[in-house]
N, C-alpha and C positions, 0 to 999 in steps of 0.2 A: 773565896774571893772577899776582899775587903770593900764594902760598899760605902758610899758617901753618907747614907742615912745612919750608919753606925758611928759616925764621927760628930762630935759636938760643934755647933756653930753659935758662939755666944752672941754675936752682933749681926753679922751679915745674913741677908735673906736670900734664899734660892729662888730664882725666877720660876714662874709657873710653866714656862716652856719645858717640855719633857725631853726633847731630843734635838740634836743639831746634826748637820750634814757636813762633815769635815772632808774637804777635797783630798782624795787619795794621794795625789802627788805632794801635798803638803805633809802628809804622814810619812811618805817615803823619803822626802827631803829631810825631815827631822831625824829619821833613822840613819840616813847616810852621814849626816853632819853631827850626830850625837846631841840632838836637841830634844830628846824625849821629855826631859823634865821641864824645859822651857815651854814646850807645847802643853804639858800638863798644867802648868801655872796659867798659861794663856787661856786654856779651856775653863779652868776654875773661875778666872775673872769674868769670862763670858757668862758662865752659868750663874754667877752670883751678882750680876749687875745688868743694867740696860745699856752698857757701852761706855759709861763714865764712872770712874771710881776716884776716891780721894786718897792720895798717898800719904798715910800717916801711921802712927804706931798701932792704931786699931786695926787697920788693914793688914799690916805686917803680921800682927799677932794672930788674926783670924786665919790668914793663909798658912802660917806656921803650924797652927793646930790642925787644920784640915788636911794638909799634905804631910804632916808628921815629919817636918824638918825644922831646923833652927831659923830664927829670924834673920840671922846673917846670910843664910843660904837663900832665903826669899828675896832679900835685898839684892844679892848678886844676880839672881835670875831675872828680877825686874829690870836691872841695869842692862842685862843681855837683851831682853825683849825691846827695850828702848833703843838700843844700838842697832838692832835688826829692823826696827821700824814696825814691829808688830803692835807696839804700844806707843802712843804719842803723849808727851807731857806738855801741859799748858805753861806758858812762860810766866803768866801773872798769878797763877794759883797753884795749889798743890794737887790739882786734879789731873787724871790721865784718861785718855781715850783708848778703848780697846778696839783696834781697827778690825774691819770686816775681813772675812776670808778672801774676798775678791781683791782687796788692796794688798793683803799679805802675799797672795799668790802672784800679783802683778810685780811686786818688789823682786821676787825670785824667778820671775818668768816661768811660772808653772801654769800651763794652760790645759785644763781638762775639767769637764763637768762631772766626771765620775766621782762619787763621794761614798764615804762610809758613815753609816748611821751611828751617832754617839749619844748615849744616854747619860744623864747626870750621875747615875750610880757607878759608872765606870771610872770616875776620877780617882777613887781610892785604890784601884787596881789597874792603873793606867798602862804600865808596861805590858801587861797581859793583853790589854785591849789593842795596843799598838801592834804587837806580834800577830794578833788575830786579824786585824785589818789588813796587814801586809799579806799574810798567807791567804786570806779571803780573796784578795785582789788576784793573786797568782792562781788560786783554785778556780776562780771563775774563768780566767783566761784558759786554763787547762781544760775545763769543762767544755767551753765553747769550741776549742780546737779539736778535742776528741769527738764531740758530737758531729762536727762537720766531717771529720774523717769517717766516722761510722756511717753517716748518711751517704757519703760518696761511695762506700764499699757495699752498700745494700744491693742484693741481687734483684729485688723487685721493690717497687714503691710501697707495697703493703707490708714488707718484711720488717720486723722490729729491729732497731739498732741494738747491738749487744751492750754497749756502754760499760760502765763500771758499777758493780753492785754496792761497793763500800766507799765510794767517793772517786776522786780523780787525782792523778799523780802530781805532786809538787816536789821538786828536788831541792834539798837544802843548798846544794852547791849552786843551783841556778838562781835562787833568791839572793844568795851572797854575791854572786857575780853581777847581777842586775843592779843591786843596791850599793855595790862597792864596799861591802863589809866583810868581816871574817866569817868563815864557815861556822866557827864556834858561836858567834853572836847570832847567826841565822838559826842555828840549832836551839839556842837558849830561847829565842823568841817563840819558836814553834812549841817547845816544851811548856813554857809559861802559858801560852794561849790554850793548849790542850788541858793543862792542869786546872785552869780556871773555868773550863767548860765552854769556851767560846768556839772551839773547833774539836772535831773528833779525828783521831789519827789511827789508821790501820796499817799494819806492816804488809808489805807487798813483795814477798820473796818467791822466786821461781825455782822449783827443783829441776835440776838438769839431769837428763838421761845420758849416762856415760858408758863407754865401752870399757872392757877390762883393763886395757893398757892405760887409759886415762885415769881410771880409779886408782891404779897403782901410783901414778904420777901425783895424784892429790894426796894419797895417804902418806907420802914422803914429805909432805909440807912444802911442795914446790910452788904452791899458789900463794902469792903474797899480795895480790891486788885486793883492795878494799871492796871491790864490786863482787867478789866471790868469797864464800866462807864454807868450810866443810863441817858437817855434823856426822860423826862416825865415818861411814864410807860414802855418804851422800853429799854432793856439792850443790850449794844453793847460790843463786844470783840475787844480789841485793838491788832491788828496784826502788825508785822513789816511793815514799809512803803515800798512801791514799788519804786525801783530806776531804772532810765534809765540814762546812762552816755554818754556824748559826747566826752570824752577823748579816745584816741587810745592806745591800748596795742601793744607792740612789743616784739620781742625776739632778744636780743643782740647776735651778733656773737662771737664765741670764738676766 
């Protein structure tokens, strides 16, 4: 993982605040609308100021060095942030106001207090953080849903719920469908998050017990569904991978 502390900051100073609470729906909105890099710049400006920055060559240069992109790209992203209303420019000066999460969410009608905890170190590996935040959101929903189901199926009040030993299932297809993105993009987000250590992924395959006639059917290659795959003469069912997240969830105050 590339951390912010490993990148040089010639002029700008990082705020002493160590963490921010990004509304989860703002993150999912960015993923759906391909605004990951704009959100990254928005968060960098938040981390490196107290809400007001001066738009000049020094700022462009510092952002370019920190985010490892060209100054032209930084200018383009700042223009996009201004167009969306995430950043407001003053008419009489070169200063810009970095708008609050509440104002940005109000612009896009995103109403939820559920947030993902963001640390300044995550700026350098922002796409991995975004993927982890998304999968953490669905992981917590899956955990809550399965815990309720387990509790409802308990024979007695004192019997322990079975649960999942290695996490809770989150389907790539389900994430893609909810966020209106491609399955390949959903898979890339999960891979990046796991590679950076934000989440842990465990395969969740089920061995099927087959009779002789069905084994013969499988051996002939008649099973084409992606949900099933044979190994030698054994057929396995591909279930959603089990996810365990290290990211923290929070509830922002009103």
